[in-house]
C-alpha positions as CSV (number, residue, x, y, z in Angstrom):
1,M,-23.8,0.5,-46.5
2,K,-20.8,-1.1,-45.7
3,L,-19.6,2.3,-45.1
4,K,-21.9,3.0,-42.5
5,S,-21.6,-0.3,-40.4
6,K,-17.8,0.5,-39.9
7,I,-17.9,3.2,-38.9
8,K,-21.5,2.2,-36.2
9,S,-18.5,-0.6,-36.0
10,Q,-15.4,1.9,-34.4
11,K,-17.9,4.0,-32.5
12,S,-19.2,0.8,-30.8
13,K,-15.6,-0.5,-30.0
14,R,-14.6,3.1,-28.4
15,Q,-17.1,2.9,-26.1
16,I,-15.3,-0.3,-23.9
17,L,-13.0,0.8,-21.9
18,T,-10.9,-2.7,-20.4
19,L,-11.5,-2.1,-16.3
20,G,-9.0,-4.1,-14.5
21,H,-9.4,-5.0,-10.5
22,S,-9.1,-7.4,-8.0
23,P,-9.9,-11.4,-7.7
24,D,-11.1,-10.8,-4.1
25,P,-14.2,-9.5,-2.1
26,D,-13.8,-6.1,-1.8
27,D,-13.6,-5.3,-5.4
28,A,-15.9,-8.0,-6.4
29,F,-18.7,-6.0,-4.0
30,L,-17.5,-2.3,-5.2
31,F,-18.3,-3.4,-9.3
32,Y,-21.2,-5.2,-8.5
33,G,-23.5,-2.2,-9.8
34,M,-21.4,-2.6,-13.2
35,T,-21.1,-6.2,-13.6
36,S,-24.8,-7.2,-12.6
37,G,-26.8,-4.6,-14.9
38,K,-27.9,-2.7,-11.7
39,I,-27.3,0.6,-12.9
40,D,-27.3,2.7,-15.9
41,T,-23.9,3.1,-18.1
42,E,-24.8,6.0,-20.1
43,G,-23.0,4.0,-23.6
44,L,-20.3,2.9,-21.9
45,S,-18.8,-0.9,-21.5
46,F,-16.4,-2.3,-19.6
47,Q,-14.2,-5.2,-20.3
48,H,-13.6,-6.8,-17.0
49,V,-9.7,-8.2,-16.6
50,L,-9.5,-10.0,-13.1
51,E,-6.0,-10.2,-12.1
52,D,-4.1,-9.8,-8.4
53,I,-3.2,-6.8,-7.7
54,E,0.8,-6.5,-8.9
55,T,-0.4,-8.0,-12.8
56,L,-2.5,-5.2,-12.6
57,N,0.2,-2.5,-11.6
58,Q,2.8,-4.4,-14.1
59,R,-0.1,-3.7,-16.7
60,A,-0.7,0.0,-15.7
61,L,2.9,0.5,-15.9
62,R,2.9,0.0,-19.6
63,D,-0.8,1.6,-20.1
64,E,-2.0,-1.4,-21.2
65,M,-5.6,-0.7,-18.6
66,D,-8.3,2.4,-19.5
67,I,-9.5,1.7,-16.3
68,T,-7.9,-0.1,-13.0
69,A,-7.2,-0.8,-9.7
70,V,-3.3,-0.4,-9.1
71,S,-1.4,-0.2,-5.0
72,V,-0.9,3.5,-4.8
73,Y,2.7,2.4,-4.3
74,T,2.2,2.2,-8.3
75,Y,0.5,5.4,-8.8
76,A,3.3,7.3,-7.5
77,H,4.6,5.8,-10.5
78,I,1.4,6.8,-13.1
79,S,0.2,9.6,-11.9
80,N,1.0,12.0,-14.9
81,R,-0.9,9.1,-16.9
82,Y,-3.8,8.1,-14.9
83,A,-5.9,10.2,-13.2
84,L,-6.9,9.4,-9.4
85,L,-10.3,8.4,-8.6
86,P,-12.4,9.6,-6.2
87,Y,-14.1,5.8,-5.8
88,G,-13.2,2.7,-4.1
89,A,-9.9,3.4,-3.1
90,S,-8.9,0.6,-0.6
91,V,-7.9,2.2,2.7
92,G,-6.9,0.7,5.9
93,E,-7.3,2.8,9.6
94,K,-5.7,1.3,12.4
95,Y,-5.4,-1.8,9.7
96,G,-3.4,-3.4,6.8
97,P,-1.3,-6.0,5.3
98,V,0.0,-8.6,8.6
99,L,3.4,-10.1,8.4
100,V,2.9,-13.3,10.0
101,S,5.5,-16.7,10.8
102,T,5.4,-19.4,11.9
103,K,7.0,-18.1,15.4
104,P,8.5,-15.3,16.5
105,F,10.6,-12.7,15.2
106,S,12.5,-9.8,16.4
107,I,13.0,-6.7,14.5
108,E,17.1,-7.8,14.1
109,Q,16.1,-10.8,13.5
110,L,13.5,-9.6,10.4
111,R,15.8,-7.9,8.3
112,S,18.4,-11.1,8.0
113,A,15.1,-13.5,7.5
114,K,13.1,-14.3,4.0
115,I,10.1,-12.6,3.6
116,A,7.2,-13.1,0.4
117,S,6.1,-10.1,-0.6
118,P,3.1,-9.8,-2.7
119,G,4.8,-7.9,-5.6
120,P,8.1,-5.1,-6.0
121,K,5.1,-2.1,-6.6
122,T,2.7,-3.2,-4.0
123,T,1.9,-1.1,-1.4
124,A,2.2,-3.7,1.0
125,Q,6.0,-4.0,-0.3
126,L,6.6,-0.5,-0.2
127,V,5.0,0.0,3.7
128,L,7.2,-3.5,4.2
129,M,10.5,-1.3,3.1
130,L,9.1,1.7,5.5
131,Y,8.7,-0.8,8.8
132,L,12.7,-2.7,8.6
133,Q,14.1,-2.7,5.0
134,P,14.4,-6.3,4.6
135,A,17.1,-8.0,3.1
136,Q,15.4,-10.9,1.4
137,V,12.1,-10.6,0.3
138,V,10.9,-13.0,-2.3
139,F,8.4,-11.8,-4.2
140,A,5.2,-14.9,-5.0
141,P,0.9,-14.7,-6.2
142,F,-0.5,-13.2,-3.0
143,D,-2.7,-16.3,-2.6
144,Q,1.0,-18.3,-2.5
145,I,2.1,-16.4,0.3
146,M,0.9,-18.5,3.2
147,G,1.9,-21.4,2.1
148,L,4.9,-20.6,1.5
149,V,5.3,-19.8,5.1
150,L,3.5,-22.7,6.8
151,S,6.1,-25.0,3.9
152,G,8.9,-22.9,5.3
153,K,10.8,-22.3,2.0
154,V,10.0,-18.0,3.3
155,D,11.2,-17.3,7.0
156,A,8.0,-14.4,7.2
157,G,5.2,-13.2,5.1
158,I,3.0,-10.7,3.9
159,L,-0.6,-11.3,4.1
160,I,-2.9,-8.8,2.2
161,H,-6.7,-9.9,0.7
162,E,-8.8,-11.9,3.3
163,G,-5.9,-13.9,4.3
164,Q,-5.8,-11.0,7.0
165,L,-8.5,-12.4,8.6
166,T,-7.8,-16.1,7.8
167,Y,-3.8,-16.9,8.9
168,A,-4.8,-17.7,12.9
169,Q,-6.8,-20.3,11.8
170,Q,-3.7,-21.7,9.6
171,G,-1.8,-22.0,12.8
172,L,0.5,-17.9,11.8
173,E,1.1,-15.6,14.1
174,K,1.4,-12.3,13.7
175,I,4.7,-9.9,13.7
176,V,3.4,-6.7,12.9
177,D,0.4,-5.3,10.9
178,L,1.2,-2.9,9.3
179,G,-1.5,-0.6,8.6
180,Q,-1.1,-0.8,13.1
181,W,2.4,0.3,12.5
182,W,1.7,3.4,9.7
183,Y,-1.2,4.7,12.7
184,E,1.1,4.6,15.4
185,K,4.1,6.7,13.4
186,T,1.6,8.7,11.9
187,K,-2.0,9.3,13.1
188,L,-3.2,8.5,9.4
189,P,-5.1,6.1,7.7
190,L,-2.3,3.2,5.2
191,P,-3.6,4.2,1.9
192,L,-3.2,0.3,-0.3
193,G,-4.6,1.2,-3.6
194,V,-6.8,2.9,-6.0
195,N,-8.7,3.3,-8.5
196,V,-7.6,5.2,-11.8
197,I,-8.2,6.2,-15.2
198,S,-6.1,7.2,-18.3
199,K,-5.6,10.7,-19.3
200,R,-5.7,9.8,-22.5
201,L,-8.8,9.4,-22.5
202,P,-11.0,12.2,-23.7
203,L,-12.3,14.1,-20.2
204,A,-15.6,13.8,-20.8
205,T,-15.1,9.9,-20.8
206,Q,-13.0,10.0,-17.7
207,K,-15.9,12.3,-15.3
208,L,-18.9,9.7,-16.6
209,A,-16.5,6.8,-15.8
210,A,-15.9,8.1,-12.7
211,K,-19.6,9.0,-12.3
212,L,-20.6,4.9,-13.1
213,L,-17.7,4.0,-10.3
214,G,-20.3,5.7,-7.6
215,R,-23.0,4.6,-8.3
216,S,-21.9,0.8,-9.0
217,L,-20.6,1.1,-5.0
218,M,-23.5,2.7,-4.2
219,S,-26.0,0.1,-6.2
220,A,-23.9,-2.0,-4.0
221,L,-24.4,-0.4,-0.6
222,Q,-27.9,-0.3,-1.5
223,N,-28.3,-3.9,-1.9
224,R,-25.1,-5.2,0.5
225,E,-27.3,-8.6,0.8
226,E,-27.0,-9.6,-3.2
227,A,-23.7,-7.6,-3.9
228,I,-22.2,-9.6,-0.7
229,E,-23.2,-12.9,-1.9
230,Y,-21.9,-12.1,-5.3
231,A,-18.6,-11.0,-3.6
232,M,-18.4,-14.7,-1.9
233,R,-17.9,-16.5,-5.0
234,F,-14.1,-14.7,-4.5
235,G,-13.8,-15.1,-0.9
236,R,-11.4,-18.5,-1.8
237,G,-13.9,-19.8,0.7
238,L,-14.7,-17.6,2.9
239,K,-17.8,-17.6,4.9
240,K,-20.3,-14.9,4.9
241,D,-20.2,-13.5,8.0
242,L,-15.9,-12.7,6.2
243,T,-16.8,-11.9,3.5
244,D,-19.1,-8.8,4.8
245,R,-16.7,-8.5,7.5
246,F,-13.8,-7.9,4.9
247,V,-15.7,-6.0,2.6
248,G,-16.7,-4.1,5.3
249,M,-12.7,-3.2,6.4
250,Y,-12.0,-1.9,2.6
251,V,-15.3,-0.6,1.5
252,N,-15.5,1.9,4.1
253,K,-16.0,6.0,4.3
254,Y,-12.8,6.2,2.2
255,A,-13.9,3.9,-0.1
256,Q,-16.9,5.9,-0.9
257,D,-14.9,9.5,-0.5
258,L,-11.6,9.6,0.0
259,G,-11.4,12.8,1.2
260,E,-8.7,14.7,2.5
261,K,-7.7,13.2,5.6
262,G,-7.1,10.1,2.3
263,R,-5.6,12.2,0.2
264,A,-2.9,13.1,3.3
265,A,-1.7,10.2,3.9
266,I,-1.1,9.7,0.2
267,E,0.9,12.5,-0.1
268,L,2.9,11.6,3.1
269,L,3.2,8.0,1.7
270,F,4.3,8.8,-0.9
271,A,7.2,11.4,0.8
272,E,8.1,8.5,2.6
273,G,8.7,6.7,0.4
274,K,11.1,9.2,-1.9
275,K,13.0,9.1,1.2
276,L,14.2,6.0,0.4
277,K,14.3,6.6,-3.1
278,M,11.8,4.4,-4.1
279,I,9.0,7.4,-5.1
280,P,10.0,9.5,-8.3
281,N,10.4,13.4,-6.8
282,A,7.6,14.3,-9.4
283,A,4.8,11.6,-8.0
284,K,2.3,13.8,-7.3
285,V,-1.9,13.5,-6.1
286,G,-4.7,14.4,-8.1
287,I,-8.0,14.1,-8.3
288,I,-9.9,14.6,-11.6
289,Y,-13.7,14.6,-10.1
290,E,-14.8,14.8,-6.9
291,A,-17.4,12.9,-5.1
292,S,-20.4,13.9,-4.4
């Protein structure tokens, strides 16, 4: 009996997958179906790990997560070990991370300014380097950047998540929307984050987890009111209308299916990053489970 119990326990443990995502409204909305029990997970269990995106990036670089959200920039460094999932990508079409300050700056002035960034492996950092290659970058958690700019400890900062909607209320000025800049340069959306799954897992498990992620997203869309109420817990004070607006920005058509345009945008971002030697030459885009 003891041996059977031990084997049963080991099987149960193998069904628990770590699932990393940011504590922000769009990720909370995406995973609502899983966390609320509204979808059948077909024997898989998920241990939710809520961390800021740079922490998740670093954990993925150390191969610590089974499934996780990561920055597209980080995905370029782990594409040999993690497979790209087709659901839940954060893609901005004509919008994205916003560079803000308390006063106007020219591009030349910015090159010698001190700029706060949400992390060395965030896509925001990669696009900032593509935009102007600043001399001074200070890395800080995304939710501290607005305060650093307002206090004068840095000259400017890149805002991600809900800060893209609330900076003006705090008296900050937009210098550039990096998503808008990218679109004007490429006529493509800016791929910021993706969900990935470890290739060390059995292929059947990878495909099932991908399918469940798609189901979770569809459940949230079909139960939008409830899912928005849940997502508000992660909005750091965002009211319902702004939470709904922010979710709509990133739980868009690319979140439902990255598609050819989304993949092309990632490939171009990789190509541009390779020119700066910020992305390895071996980096490539791969989908393990087609959206349907």
